[in-house]
PDBQT receptor file of N, H, CA, C and O in Angstrom, charges set to zero:
ATOM      1  N   MET A   1       8.984  23.295   8.659  1.00  0.00    +0.000 N 
ATOM      2  CA  MET A   1       9.832  22.822   9.741  1.00  0.00    +0.000 C 
ATOM      3  C   MET A   1      11.289  22.826   9.291  1.00  0.00    +0.000 C 
ATOM      4  O   MET A   1      11.613  22.335   8.210  1.00  0.00    +0.000 OA
ATOM      5  N   LEU A   2      12.142  23.366  10.106  1.00  0.00    +0.000 N 
ATOM      6  H   LEU A   2      11.879  23.764  10.985  1.00  0.00    +0.000 HD
ATOM      7  CA  LEU A   2      13.581  23.445   9.824  1.00  0.00    +0.000 C 
ATOM      8  C   LEU A   2      13.847  24.079   8.461  1.00  0.00    +0.000 C 
ATOM      9  O   LEU A   2      14.663  23.584   7.682  1.00  0.00    +0.000 OA
ATOM     10  N   GLU A   3      13.152  25.173   8.186  1.00  0.00    +0.000 N 
ATOM     11  H   GLU A   3      12.490  25.575   8.819  1.00  0.00    +0.000 HD
ATOM     12  CA  GLU A   3      13.246  25.809   6.874  1.00  0.00    +0.000 C 
ATOM     13  C   GLU A   3      14.565  26.540   6.649  1.00  0.00    +0.000 C 
ATOM     14  O   GLU A   3      15.033  26.629   5.514  1.00  0.00    +0.000 OA
ATOM     15  N   THR A   4      15.162  27.057   7.697  1.00  0.00    +0.000 N 
ATOM     16  H   THR A   4      14.781  26.985   8.619  1.00  0.00    +0.000 HD
ATOM     17  CA  THR A   4      16.414  27.795   7.518  1.00  0.00    +0.000 C 
ATOM     18  C   THR A   4      17.585  26.991   8.059  1.00  0.00    +0.000 C 
ATOM     19  O   THR A   4      17.434  26.119   8.915  1.00  0.00    +0.000 OA
ATOM     20  N   SER A   5      18.744  27.311   7.535  1.00  0.00    +0.000 N 
ATOM     21  H   SER A   5      18.867  28.019   6.839  1.00  0.00    +0.000 HD
ATOM     22  CA  SER A   5      19.947  26.610   8.006  1.00  0.00    +0.000 C 
ATOM     23  C   SER A   5      20.234  26.957   9.463  1.00  0.00    +0.000 C 
ATOM     24  O   SER A   5      20.836  26.158  10.180  1.00  0.00    +0.000 OA
ATOM     25  N   ARG A   6      19.813  28.138   9.907  1.00  0.00    +0.000 N 
ATOM     26  H   ARG A   6      19.325  28.788   9.324  1.00  0.00    +0.000 HD
ATOM     27  CA  ARG A   6      20.030  28.526  11.312  1.00  0.00    +0.000 C 
ATOM     28  C   ARG A   6      19.329  27.563  12.269  1.00  0.00    +0.000 C 
ATOM     29  O   ARG A   6      19.879  27.190  13.305  1.00  0.00    +0.000 OA
ATOM     30  N   GLU A   7      18.113  27.166  11.909  1.00  0.00    +0.000 N 
ATOM     31  H   GLU A   7      17.666  27.469  11.067  1.00  0.00    +0.000 HD
ATOM     32  CA  GLU A   7      17.385  26.214  12.762  1.00  0.00    +0.000 C 
ATOM     33  C   GLU A   7      18.129  24.888  12.846  1.00  0.00    +0.000 C 
ATOM     34  O   GLU A   7      18.227  24.288  13.916  1.00  0.00    +0.000 OA
ATOM     35  N   ARG A   8      18.650  24.438  11.716  1.00  0.00    +0.000 N 
ATOM     36  H   ARG A   8      18.570  24.925  10.847  1.00  0.00    +0.000 HD
ATOM     37  CA  ARG A   8      19.379  23.167  11.693  1.00  0.00    +0.000 C 
ATOM     38  C   ARG A   8      20.694  23.271  12.458  1.00  0.00    +0.000 C 
ATOM     39  O   ARG A   8      21.096  22.319  13.128  1.00  0.00    +0.000 OA
ATOM     40  N   VAL A   9      21.364  24.410  12.365  1.00  0.00    +0.000 N 
ATOM     41  H   VAL A   9      21.037  25.182  11.820  1.00  0.00    +0.000 HD
ATOM     42  CA  VAL A   9      22.613  24.621  13.104  1.00  0.00    +0.000 C 
ATOM     43  C   VAL A   9      22.350  24.606  14.604  1.00  0.00    +0.000 C 
ATOM     44  O   VAL A   9      23.150  24.058  15.364  1.00  0.00    +0.000 OA
ATOM     45  N   LYS A  10      21.241  25.199  15.043  1.00  0.00    +0.000 N 
ATOM     46  H   LYS A  10      20.591  25.643  14.426  1.00  0.00    +0.000 HD
ATOM     47  CA  LYS A  10      20.887  25.179  16.476  1.00  0.00    +0.000 C 
ATOM     48  C   LYS A  10      20.737  23.749  16.975  1.00  0.00    +0.000 C 
ATOM     49  O   LYS A  10      21.187  23.412  18.070  1.00  0.00    +0.000 OA
ATOM     50  N   LEU A  11      20.099  22.909  16.161  1.00  0.00    +0.000 N 
ATOM     51  H   LEU A  11      19.733  23.182  15.272  1.00  0.00    +0.000 HD
ATOM     52  CA  LEU A  11      19.936  21.505  16.553  1.00  0.00    +0.000 C 
ATOM     53  C   LEU A  11      21.288  20.793  16.613  1.00  0.00    +0.000 C 
ATOM     54  O   LEU A  11      21.532  19.998  17.520  1.00  0.00    +0.000 OA
ATOM     55  N   LEU A  12      22.156  21.074  15.658  1.00  0.00    +0.000 N 
ATOM     56  H   LEU A  12      21.958  21.719  14.921  1.00  0.00    +0.000 HD
ATOM     57  CA  LEU A  12      23.501  20.477  15.678  1.00  0.00    +0.000 C 
ATOM     58  C   LEU A  12      24.262  20.879  16.931  1.00  0.00    +0.000 C 
ATOM     59  O   LEU A  12      24.900  20.046  17.575  1.00  0.00    +0.000 OA
ATOM     60  N   LYS A  13      24.189  22.170  17.275  1.00  0.00    +0.000 N 
ATOM     61  H   LYS A  13      23.671  22.847  16.752  1.00  0.00    +0.000 HD
ATOM     62  CA  LYS A  13      24.882  22.666  18.468  1.00  0.00    +0.000 C 
ATOM     63  C   LYS A  13      24.288  22.084  19.741  1.00  0.00    +0.000 C 
ATOM     64  O   LYS A  13      24.977  21.972  20.755  1.00  0.00    +0.000 OA
ATOM     65  N   ALA A  14      23.013  21.712  19.692  1.00  0.00    +0.000 N 
ATOM     66  H   ALA A  14      22.454  21.803  18.868  1.00  0.00    +0.000 HD
ATOM     67  CA  ALA A  14      22.360  21.103  20.848  1.00  0.00    +0.000 C 
ATOM     68  C   ALA A  14      22.725  19.625  20.990  1.00  0.00    +0.000 C 
ATOM     69  O   ALA A  14      22.340  18.974  21.961  1.00  0.00    +0.000 OA
ATOM     70  N   GLY A  15      23.479  19.096  20.004  1.00  0.00    +0.000 N 
ATOM     71  H   GLY A  15      23.792  19.625  19.215  1.00  0.00    +0.000 HD
ATOM     72  CA  GLY A  15      23.941  17.715  20.108  1.00  0.00    +0.000 C 
ATOM     73  C   GLY A  15      23.107  16.701  19.349  1.00  0.00    +0.000 C 
ATOM     74  O   GLY A  15      23.306  15.497  19.506  1.00  0.00    +0.000 OA
ATOM     75  N   ILE A  16      22.184  17.166  18.534  1.00  0.00    +0.000 N 
ATOM     76  H   ILE A  16      22.023  18.145  18.407  1.00  0.00    +0.000 HD
ATOM     77  CA  ILE A  16      21.354  16.244  17.750  1.00  0.00    +0.000 C 
ATOM     78  C   ILE A  16      22.140  15.842  16.503  1.00  0.00    +0.000 C 
ATOM     79  O   ILE A  16      22.772  16.680  15.860  1.00  0.00    +0.000 OA
ATOM     80  N   SER A  17      22.093  14.565  16.172  1.00  0.00    +0.000 N 
ATOM     81  H   SER A  17      21.579  13.884  16.694  1.00  0.00    +0.000 HD
ATOM     82  CA  SER A  17      22.895  14.053  15.052  1.00  0.00    +0.000 C 
ATOM     83  C   SER A  17      22.354  14.540  13.705  1.00  0.00    +0.000 C 
ATOM     84  O   SER A  17      21.177  14.872  13.564  1.00  0.00    +0.000 OA
ATOM     85  N   VAL A  18      23.249  14.571  12.734  1.00  0.00    +0.000 N 
ATOM     86  H   VAL A  18      24.205  14.301  12.848  1.00  0.00    +0.000 HD
ATOM     87  CA  VAL A  18      22.887  14.992  11.378  1.00  0.00    +0.000 C 
ATOM     88  C   VAL A  18      21.798  14.084  10.811  1.00  0.00    +0.000 C 
ATOM     89  O   VAL A  18      20.864  14.551  10.159  1.00  0.00    +0.000 OA
ATOM     90  N   LYS A  19      21.927  12.797  11.064  1.00  0.00    +0.000 N 
ATOM     91  H   LYS A  19      22.686  12.418  11.593  1.00  0.00    +0.000 HD
ATOM     92  CA  LYS A  19      20.954  11.822  10.556  1.00  0.00    +0.000 C 
ATOM     93  C   LYS A  19      19.561  12.109  11.110  1.00  0.00    +0.000 C 
ATOM     94  O   LYS A  19      18.574  12.036  10.378  1.00  0.00    +0.000 OA
ATOM     95  N   THR A  20      19.480  12.433  12.394  1.00  0.00    +0.000 N 
ATOM     96  H   THR A  20      20.282  12.493  12.989  1.00  0.00    +0.000 HD
ATOM     97  CA  THR A  20      18.197  12.737  13.025  1.00  0.00    +0.000 C 
ATOM     98  C   THR A  20      17.607  14.023  12.453  1.00  0.00    +0.000 C 
ATOM     99  O   THR A  20      16.408  14.092  12.184  1.00  0.00    +0.000 OA
ATOM    100  N   ILE A  21      18.443  15.038  12.267  1.00  0.00    +0.000 N 
ATOM    101  H   ILE A  21      19.418  14.982  12.485  1.00  0.00    +0.000 HD
ATOM    102  CA  ILE A  21      17.983  16.305  11.690  1.00  0.00    +0.000 C 
ATOM    103  C   ILE A  21      17.482  16.079  10.266  1.00  0.00    +0.000 C 
ATOM    104  O   ILE A  21      16.469  16.645   9.856  1.00  0.00    +0.000 OA
ATOM    105  N   GLU A  22      18.199  15.249   9.523  1.00  0.00    +0.000 N 
ATOM    106  H   GLU A  22      19.022  14.789   9.856  1.00  0.00    +0.000 HD
ATOM    107  CA  GLU A  22      17.796  14.907   8.160  1.00  0.00    +0.000 C 
ATOM    108  C   GLU A  22      16.412  14.273   8.156  1.00  0.00    +0.000 C 
ATOM    109  O   GLU A  22      15.556  14.646   7.354  1.00  0.00    +0.000 OA
ATOM    110  N   LYS A  23      16.192  13.311   9.054  1.00  0.00    +0.000 N 
ATOM    111  H   LYS A  23      16.888  13.007   9.705  1.00  0.00    +0.000 HD
ATOM    112  CA  LYS A  23      14.892  12.636   9.140  1.00  0.00    +0.000 C 
ATOM    113  C   LYS A  23      13.790  13.615   9.521  1.00  0.00    +0.000 C 
ATOM    114  O   LYS A  23      12.701  13.581   8.948  1.00  0.00    +0.000 OA
ATOM    115  N   LEU A  24      14.068  14.485  10.485  1.00  0.00    +0.000 N 
ATOM    116  H   LEU A  24      14.953  14.512  10.950  1.00  0.00    +0.000 HD
ATOM    117  CA  LEU A  24      13.081  15.490  10.887  1.00  0.00    +0.000 C 
ATOM    118  C   LEU A  24      12.723  16.401   9.717  1.00  0.00    +0.000 C 
ATOM    119  O   LEU A  24      11.552  16.711   9.494  1.00  0.00    +0.000 OA
ATOM    120  N   TYR A  25      13.731  16.822   8.980  1.00  0.00    +0.000 N 
ATOM    121  H   TYR A  25      14.682  16.571   9.161  1.00  0.00    +0.000 HD
ATOM    122  CA  TYR A  25      13.524  17.712   7.836  1.00  0.00    +0.000 C 
ATOM    123  C   TYR A  25      12.674  17.032   6.763  1.00  0.00    +0.000 C 
ATOM    124  O   TYR A  25      11.718  17.618   6.255  1.00  0.00    +0.000 OA
ATOM    125  N   LEU A  26      13.027  15.798   6.427  1.00  0.00    +0.000 N 
ATOM    126  H   LEU A  26      13.803  15.322   6.840  1.00  0.00    +0.000 HD
ATOM    127  CA  LEU A  26      12.295  15.075   5.387  1.00  0.00    +0.000 C 
ATOM    128  C   LEU A  26      10.859  14.788   5.798  1.00  0.00    +0.000 C 
ATOM    129  O   LEU A  26       9.934  14.974   5.008  1.00  0.00    +0.000 OA
ATOM    130  N   ASN A  27      10.673  14.334   7.033  1.00  0.00    +0.000 N 
ATOM    131  H   ASN A  27      11.425  14.183   7.675  1.00  0.00    +0.000 HD
ATOM    132  CA  ASN A  27       9.320  14.029   7.509  1.00  0.00    +0.000 C 
ATOM    133  C   ASN A  27       8.483  15.290   7.680  1.00  0.00    +0.000 C 
ATOM    134  O   ASN A  27       7.306  15.307   7.321  1.00  0.00    +0.000 OA
ATOM    135  N   GLY A  28       9.078  16.337   8.222  1.00  0.00    +0.000 N 
ATOM    136  H   GLY A  28      10.034  16.323   8.513  1.00  0.00    +0.000 HD
ATOM    137  CA  GLY A  28       8.352  17.575   8.473  1.00  0.00    +0.000 C 
ATOM    138  C   GLY A  28       7.943  18.317   7.220  1.00  0.00    +0.000 C 
ATOM    139  O   GLY A  28       6.994  19.102   7.239  1.00  0.00    +0.000 OA
ATOM    140  N   ASN A  29       8.656  18.073   6.125  1.00  0.00    +0.000 N 
ATOM    141  H   ASN A  29       9.426  17.436   6.110  1.00  0.00    +0.000 HD
ATOM    142  CA  ASN A  29       8.353  18.753   4.865  1.00  0.00    +0.000 C 
ATOM    143  C   ASN A  29       7.725  17.819   3.832  1.00  0.00    +0.000 C 
ATOM    144  O   ASN A  29       7.679  18.128   2.641  1.00  0.00    +0.000 OA
ATOM    145  N   ASN A  30       7.244  16.675   4.311  1.00  0.00    +0.000 N 
ATOM    146  H   ASN A  30       7.281  16.424   5.278  1.00  0.00    +0.000 HD
ATOM    147  CA  ASN A  30       6.522  15.704   3.471  1.00  0.00    +0.000 C 
ATOM    148  C   ASN A  30       7.321  15.201   2.265  1.00  0.00    +0.000 C 
ATOM    149  O   ASN A  30       6.762  14.977   1.192  1.00  0.00    +0.000 OA
ATOM    150  N   PHE A  31       8.625  15.028   2.450  1.00  0.00    +0.000 N 
ATOM    151  H   PHE A  31       9.080  15.210   3.322  1.00  0.00    +0.000 HD
ATOM    152  CA  PHE A  31       9.439  14.409   1.410  1.00  0.00    +0.000 C 
ATOM    153  C   PHE A  31       9.294  12.903   1.527  1.00  0.00    +0.000 C 
ATOM    154  O   PHE A  31       9.137  12.369   2.625  1.00  0.00    +0.000 OA
ATOM    155  N   LYS A  32       9.346  12.227   0.400  1.00  0.00    +0.000 N 
ATOM    156  H   LYS A  32       9.474  12.661  -0.492  1.00  0.00    +0.000 HD
ATOM    157  CA  LYS A  32       9.336  10.770   0.405  1.00  0.00    +0.000 C 
ATOM    158  C   LYS A  32      10.647  10.300  -0.201  1.00  0.00    +0.000 C 
ATOM    159  O   LYS A  32      11.048  10.764  -1.269  1.00  0.00    +0.000 OA
ATOM    160  N   THR A  33      11.307   9.388   0.475  1.00  0.00    +0.000 N 
ATOM    161  H   THR A  33      10.981   9.011   1.342  1.00  0.00    +0.000 HD
ATOM    162  CA  THR A  33      12.568   8.864  -0.038  1.00  0.00    +0.000 C 
ATOM    163  C   THR A  33      12.320   7.519  -0.702  1.00  0.00    +0.000 C 
ATOM    164  O   THR A  33      11.489   6.728  -0.256  1.00  0.00    +0.000 OA
ATOM    165  N   VAL A  34      13.049   7.283  -1.764  1.00  0.00    +0.000 N 
ATOM    166  H   VAL A  34      13.724   7.925  -2.127  1.00  0.00    +0.000 HD
ATOM    167  CA  VAL A  34      12.932   6.034  -2.501  1.00  0.00    +0.000 C 
ATOM    168  C   VAL A  34      14.311   5.390  -2.511  1.00  0.00    +0.000 C 
ATOM    169  O   VAL A  34      15.283   5.984  -2.978  1.00  0.00    +0.000 OA
ATOM    170  N   ASN A  35      14.383   4.193  -2.002  1.00  0.00    +0.000 N 
ATOM    171  H   ASN A  35      13.594   3.710  -1.623  1.00  0.00    +0.000 HD
ATOM    172  CA  ASN A  35      15.652   3.467  -1.972  1.00  0.00    +0.000 C 
ATOM    173  C   ASN A  35      15.567   2.286  -2.924  1.00  0.00    +0.000 C 
ATOM    174  O   ASN A  35      14.963   1.263  -2.601  1.00  0.00    +0.000 OA
ATOM    175  N   THR A  36      16.167   2.427  -4.087  1.00  0.00    +0.000 N 
ATOM    176  H   THR A  36      16.658   3.258  -4.348  1.00  0.00    +0.000 HD
ATOM    177  CA  THR A  36      16.227   1.320  -5.035  1.00  0.00    +0.000 C 
ATOM    178  C   THR A  36      17.687   1.083  -5.397  1.00  0.00    +0.000 C 
ATOM    179  O   THR A  36      18.201   1.688  -6.339  1.00  0.00    +0.000 OA
ATOM    180  N   PRO A  37      18.352   0.213  -4.660  1.00  0.00    +0.000 N 
ATOM    181  CA  PRO A  37      19.770  -0.022  -4.939  1.00  0.00    +0.000 C 
ATOM    182  C   PRO A  37      19.971  -0.710  -6.291  1.00  0.00    +0.000 C 
ATOM    183  O   PRO A  37      19.174  -1.562  -6.686  1.00  0.00    +0.000 OA
ATOM    184  N   VAL A  38      21.015  -0.342  -6.978  1.00  0.00    +0.000 N 
ATOM    185  H   VAL A  38      21.662   0.350  -6.657  1.00  0.00    +0.000 HD
ATOM    186  CA  VAL A  38      21.371  -0.969  -8.243  1.00  0.00    +0.000 C 
ATOM    187  C   VAL A  38      22.411  -2.040  -7.944  1.00  0.00    +0.000 C 
ATOM    188  O   VAL A  38      23.412  -1.774  -7.279  1.00  0.00    +0.000 OA
ATOM    189  N   LEU A  39      22.174  -3.238  -8.432  1.00  0.00    +0.000 N 
ATOM    190  H   LEU A  39      21.361  -3.455  -8.973  1.00  0.00    +0.000 HD
ATOM    191  CA  LEU A  39      23.077  -4.361  -8.185  1.00  0.00    +0.000 C 
ATOM    192  C   LEU A  39      23.928  -4.617  -9.425  1.00  0.00    +0.000 C 
ATOM    193  O   LEU A  39      23.407  -4.646 -10.540  1.00  0.00    +0.000 OA
ATOM    194  N   PHE A  40      25.231  -4.802  -9.235  1.00  0.00    +0.000 N 
ATOM    195  H   PHE A  40      25.654  -4.778  -8.329  1.00  0.00    +0.000 HD
ATOM    196  CA  PHE A  40      26.152  -5.074 -10.329  1.00  0.00    +0.000 C 
ATOM    197  C   PHE A  40      26.780  -6.439 -10.125  1.00  0.00    +0.000 C 
ATOM    198  O   PHE A  40      27.075  -6.834  -8.997  1.00  0.00    +0.000 OA
ATOM    199  N   GLU A  41      26.980  -7.150 -11.209  1.00  0.00    +0.000 N 
ATOM    200  H   GLU A  41      26.740  -6.828 -12.125  1.00  0.00    +0.000 HD
ATOM    201  CA  GLU A  41      27.686  -8.424 -11.147  1.00  0.00    +0.000 C 
ATOM    202  C   GLU A  41      29.055  -8.229 -11.791  1.00  0.00    +0.000 C 
ATOM    203  O   GLU A  41      29.146  -7.815 -12.947  1.00  0.00    +0.000 OA
ATOM    204  N   LEU A  42      30.109  -8.524 -11.051  1.00  0.00    +0.000 N 
ATOM    205  H   LEU A  42      30.035  -8.860 -10.113  1.00  0.00    +0.000 HD
ATOM    206  CA  LEU A  42      31.465  -8.361 -11.566  1.00  0.00    +0.000 C 
ATOM    207  C   LEU A  42      31.873  -9.587 -12.371  1.00  0.00    +0.000 C 
ATOM    208  O   LEU A  42      31.584 -10.722 -11.995  1.00  0.00    +0.000 OA
ATOM    209  N   VAL A  43      32.547  -9.334 -13.480  1.00  0.00    +0.000 N 
ATOM    210  H   VAL A  43      32.782  -8.411 -13.785  1.00  0.00    +0.000 HD
ATOM    211  CA  VAL A  43      33.014 -10.410 -14.348  1.00  0.00    +0.000 C 
ATOM    212  C   VAL A  43      34.523 -10.294 -14.463  1.00  0.00    +0.000 C 
ATOM    213  O   VAL A  43      35.052  -9.207 -14.698  1.00  0.00    +0.000 OA
ATOM    214  N   GLU A  44      35.213 -11.408 -14.298  1.00  0.00    +0.000 N 
ATOM    215  H   GLU A  44      34.783 -12.291 -14.108  1.00  0.00    +0.000 HD
ATOM    216  CA  GLU A  44      36.672 -11.413 -14.388  1.00  0.00    +0.000 C 
ATOM    217  C   GLU A  44      37.086 -11.938 -15.758  1.00  0.00    +0.000 C 
ATOM    218  O   GLU A  44      36.597 -12.976 -16.206  1.00  0.00    +0.000 OA
ATOM    219  N   ILE A  45      37.995 -11.214 -16.425  1.00  0.00    +0.000 N 
ATOM    220  H   ILE A  45      38.392 -10.372 -16.062  1.00  0.00    +0.000 HD
ATOM    221  CA  ILE A  45      38.453 -11.597 -17.758  1.00  0.00    +0.000 C 
ATOM    222  C   ILE A  45      39.962 -11.807 -17.707  1.00  0.00    +0.000 C 
ATOM    223  O   ILE A  45      40.699 -10.950 -17.220  1.00  0.00    +0.000 OA
ATOM    224  N   ASP A  46      40.412 -12.942 -18.207  1.00  0.00    +0.000 N 
ATOM    225  H   ASP A  46      39.813 -13.638 -18.602  1.00  0.00    +0.000 HD
ATOM    226  CA  ASP A  46      41.838 -13.255 -18.259  1.00  0.00    +0.000 C 
ATOM    227  C   ASP A  46      42.408 -12.685 -19.556  1.00  0.00    +0.000 C 
ATOM    228  O   ASP A  46      42.090 -13.176 -20.639  1.00  0.00    +0.000 OA
ATOM    229  N   GLN A  47      43.248 -11.655 -19.455  1.00  0.00    +0.000 N 
ATOM    230  H   GLN A  47      43.506 -11.256 -18.575  1.00  0.00    +0.000 HD
ATOM    231  CA  GLN A  47      43.793 -10.984 -20.639  1.00  0.00    +0.000 C 
ATOM    232  C   GLN A  47      44.713 -11.894 -21.448  1.00  0.00    +0.000 C 
ATOM    233  O   GLN A  47      44.706 -11.839 -22.678  1.00  0.00    +0.000 OA
ATOM    234  N   GLU A  48      45.492 -12.714 -20.786  1.00  0.00    +0.000 N 
ATOM    235  H   GLU A  48      45.497 -12.758 -19.787  1.00  0.00    +0.000 HD
ATOM    236  CA  GLU A  48      46.418 -13.605 -21.497  1.00  0.00    +0.000 C 
ATOM    237  C   GLU A  48      45.652 -14.624 -22.330  1.00  0.00    +0.000 C 
ATOM    238  O   GLU A  48      46.046 -14.936 -23.454  1.00  0.00    +0.000 OA
ATOM    239  N   GLU A  49      44.579 -15.130 -21.791  1.00  0.00    +0.000 N 
ATOM    240  H   GLU A  49      44.259 -14.876 -20.878  1.00  0.00    +0.000 HD
ATOM    241  CA  GLU A  49      43.790 -16.147 -22.470  1.00  0.00    +0.000 C 
ATOM    242  C   GLU A  49      42.995 -15.558 -23.638  1.00  0.00    +0.000 C 
ATOM    243  O   GLU A  49      42.730 -16.254 -24.618  1.00  0.00    +0.000 OA
ATOM    244  N   ASN A  50      42.619 -14.301 -23.543  1.00  0.00    +0.000 N 
ATOM    245  H   ASN A  50      42.834 -13.736 -22.747  1.00  0.00    +0.000 HD
ATOM    246  CA  ASN A  50      41.746 -13.683 -24.534  1.00  0.00    +0.000 C 
ATOM    247  C   ASN A  50      42.431 -12.558 -25.312  1.00  0.00    +0.000 C 
ATOM    248  O   ASN A  50      41.757 -11.621 -25.740  1.00  0.00    +0.000 OA
ATOM    249  N   HIS A  51      43.748 -12.625 -25.506  1.00  0.00    +0.000 N 
ATOM    250  H   HIS A  51      44.295 -13.386 -25.159  1.00  0.00    +0.000 HD
ATOM    251  CA  HIS A  51      44.474 -11.504 -26.119  1.00  0.00    +0.000 C 
ATOM    252  C   HIS A  51      44.130 -11.297 -27.591  1.00  0.00    +0.000 C 
ATOM    253  O   HIS A  51      44.279 -10.180 -28.087  1.00  0.00    +0.000 OA
ATOM    254  N   ASP A  52      43.679 -12.318 -28.307  1.00  0.00    +0.000 N 
ATOM    255  H   ASP A  52      43.558 -13.225 -27.904  1.00  0.00    +0.000 HD
ATOM    256  CA  ASP A  52      43.350 -12.172 -29.730  1.00  0.00    +0.000 C 
ATOM    257  C   ASP A  52      41.855 -11.952 -29.966  1.00  0.00    +0.000 C 
ATOM    258  O   ASP A  52      41.409 -11.895 -31.112  1.00  0.00    +0.000 OA
ATOM    259  N   CYS A  53      41.111 -11.832 -28.928  1.00  0.00    +0.000 N 
ATOM    260  H   CYS A  53      41.473 -11.878 -27.997  1.00  0.00    +0.000 HD
ATOM    261  CA  CYS A  53      39.656 -11.710 -29.059  1.00  0.00    +0.000 C 
ATOM    262  C   CYS A  53      39.222 -10.256 -28.947  1.00  0.00    +0.000 C 
ATOM    263  O   CYS A  53      39.843  -9.452 -28.252  1.00  0.00    +0.000 OA
ATOM    264  N   SER A  54      38.156  -9.948 -29.640  1.00  0.00    +0.000 N 
ATOM    265  H   SER A  54      37.652 -10.601 -30.205  1.00  0.00    +0.000 HD
ATOM    266  CA  SER A  54      37.536  -8.640 -29.403  1.00  0.00    +0.000 C 
ATOM    267  C   SER A  54      36.470  -8.852 -28.337  1.00  0.00    +0.000 C 
ATOM    268  O   SER A  54      35.882  -9.929 -28.236  1.00  0.00    +0.000 OA
ATOM    269  N   LEU A  55      36.236  -7.848 -27.571  1.00  0.00    +0.000 N 
ATOM    270  H   LEU A  55      36.714  -6.974 -27.653  1.00  0.00    +0.000 HD
ATOM    271  CA  LEU A  55      35.335  -7.982 -26.431  1.00  0.00    +0.000 C 
ATOM    272  C   LEU A  55      34.175  -7.017 -26.580  1.00  0.00    +0.000 C 
ATOM    273  O   LEU A  55      34.370  -5.821 -26.800  1.00  0.00    +0.000 OA
ATOM    274  N   SER A  56      32.997  -7.535 -26.462  1.00  0.00    +0.000 N 
ATOM    275  H   SER A  56      32.839  -8.506 -26.283  1.00  0.00    +0.000 HD
ATOM    276  CA  SER A  56      31.793  -6.704 -26.509  1.00  0.00    +0.000 C 
ATOM    277  C   SER A  56      31.194  -6.698 -25.112  1.00  0.00    +0.000 C 
ATOM    278  O   SER A  56      30.964  -7.753 -24.521  1.00  0.00    +0.000 OA
ATOM    279  N   CYS A  57      30.947  -5.524 -24.598  1.00  0.00    +0.000 N 
ATOM    280  H   CYS A  57      31.134  -4.667 -25.078  1.00  0.00    +0.000 HD
ATOM    281  CA  CYS A  57      30.410  -5.407 -23.245  1.00  0.00    +0.000 C 
ATOM    282  C   CYS A  57      28.959  -4.963 -23.290  1.00  0.00    +0.000 C 
ATOM    283  O   CYS A  57      28.581  -4.099 -24.080  1.00  0.00    +0.000 OA
ATOM    284  N   GLU A  58      28.172  -5.555 -22.449  1.00  0.00    +0.000 N 
ATOM    285  H   GLU A  58      28.479  -6.257 -21.807  1.00  0.00    +0.000 HD
ATOM    286  CA  GLU A  58      26.777  -5.159 -22.324  1.00  0.00    +0.000 C 
ATOM    287  C   GLU A  58      26.528  -4.832 -20.862  1.00  0.00    +0.000 C 
ATOM    288  O   GLU A  58      26.824  -5.633 -19.976  1.00  0.00    +0.000 OA
ATOM    289  N   ALA A  59      25.996  -3.681 -20.624  1.00  0.00    +0.000 N 
ATOM    290  H   ALA A  59      25.755  -3.030 -21.344  1.00  0.00    +0.000 HD
ATOM    291  CA  ALA A  59      25.710  -3.267 -19.248  1.00  0.00    +0.000 C 
ATOM    292  C   ALA A  59      24.228  -3.426 -18.985  1.00  0.00    +0.000 C 
ATOM    293  O   ALA A  59      23.391  -3.077 -19.817  1.00  0.00    +0.000 OA
ATOM    294  N   SER A  60      23.923  -3.948 -17.838  1.00  0.00    +0.000 N 
ATOM    295  H   SER A  60      24.603  -4.232 -17.161  1.00  0.00    +0.000 HD
ATOM    296  CA  SER A  60      22.521  -4.034 -17.437  1.00  0.00    +0.000 C 
ATOM    297  C   SER A  60      22.437  -3.741 -15.949  1.00  0.00    +0.000 C 
ATOM    298  O   SER A  60      23.368  -4.017 -15.193  1.00  0.00    +0.000 OA
ATOM    299  N   ALA A  61      21.339  -3.193 -15.551  1.00  0.00    +0.000 N 
ATOM    300  H   ALA A  61      20.582  -2.969 -16.165  1.00  0.00    +0.000 HD
ATOM    301  CA  ALA A  61      21.118  -2.870 -14.140  1.00  0.00    +0.000 C 
ATOM    302  C   ALA A  61      19.910  -3.643 -13.656  1.00  0.00    +0.000 C 
ATOM    303  O   ALA A  61      18.911  -3.769 -14.364  1.00  0.00    +0.000 OA
ATOM    304  N   GLU A  62      20.010  -4.150 -12.463  1.00  0.00    +0.000 N 
ATOM    305  H   GLU A  62      20.821  -4.048 -11.887  1.00  0.00    +0.000 HD
ATOM    306  CA  GLU A  62      18.898  -4.870 -11.855  1.00  0.00    +0.000 C 
ATOM    307  C   GLU A  62      18.503  -4.115 -10.599  1.00  0.00    +0.000 C 
ATOM    308  O   GLU A  62      19.340  -3.855  -9.735  1.00  0.00    +0.000 OA
ATOM    309  N   TYR A  63      17.248  -3.769 -10.497  1.00  0.00    +0.000 N 
ATOM    310  H   TYR A  63      16.568  -3.981 -11.199  1.00  0.00    +0.000 HD
ATOM    311  CA  TYR A  63      16.772  -3.024  -9.341  1.00  0.00    +0.000 C 
ATOM    312  C   TYR A  63      16.140  -3.982  -8.348  1.00  0.00    +0.000 C 
ATOM    313  O   TYR A  63      15.397  -4.893  -8.714  1.00  0.00    +0.000 OA
ATOM    314  N   CYS A  64      16.451  -3.756  -7.105  1.00  0.00    +0.000 N 
ATOM    315  H   CYS A  64      17.055  -3.017  -6.808  1.00  0.00    +0.000 HD
ATOM    316  CA  CYS A  64      15.940  -4.616  -6.043  1.00  0.00    +0.000 C 
ATOM    317  C   CYS A  64      14.996  -3.810  -5.166  1.00  0.00    +0.000 C 
ATOM    318  O   CYS A  64      15.384  -2.777  -4.620  1.00  0.00    +0.000 OA
ATOM    319  N   CYS A  65      13.801  -4.258  -5.032  1.00  0.00    +0.000 N 
ATOM    320  H   CYS A  65      13.486  -5.097  -5.475  1.00  0.00    +0.000 HD
ATOM    321  CA  CYS A  65      12.827  -3.563  -4.178  1.00  0.00    +0.000 C 
ATOM    322  C   CYS A  65      12.487  -4.452  -2.995  1.00  0.00    +0.000 C 
ATOM    323  O   CYS A  65      12.282  -5.657  -3.142  1.00  0.00    +0.000 OA
ATOM    324  N   THR A  66      12.429  -3.841  -1.821  1.00  0.00    +0.000 N 
ATOM    325  H   THR A  66      12.595  -2.862  -1.701  1.00  0.00    +0.000 HD
ATOM    326  CA  THR A  66      12.081  -4.611  -0.623  1.00  0.00    +0.000 C 
ATOM    327  C   THR A  66      10.675  -4.324  -0.208  1.00  0.00    +0.000 C 
ATOM    328  O   THR A  66      10.198  -4.879   0.782  1.00  0.00    +0.000 OA
TER     329      THR A  66
């Protein structure tokens, strides 16, 4: 389904939205989408207060599944 770009262009010209065409393409070709957003926590550092300190940063990612 919707294997060629010509088929997708015809749908666009017919007024079908890109999002709808995307869904049709994914569903028709048995694609599965995985949505796992990565959450970040922002940390504020005062440079004046910590000017003589060395700073070690650790990055971590937390995945949220619904």
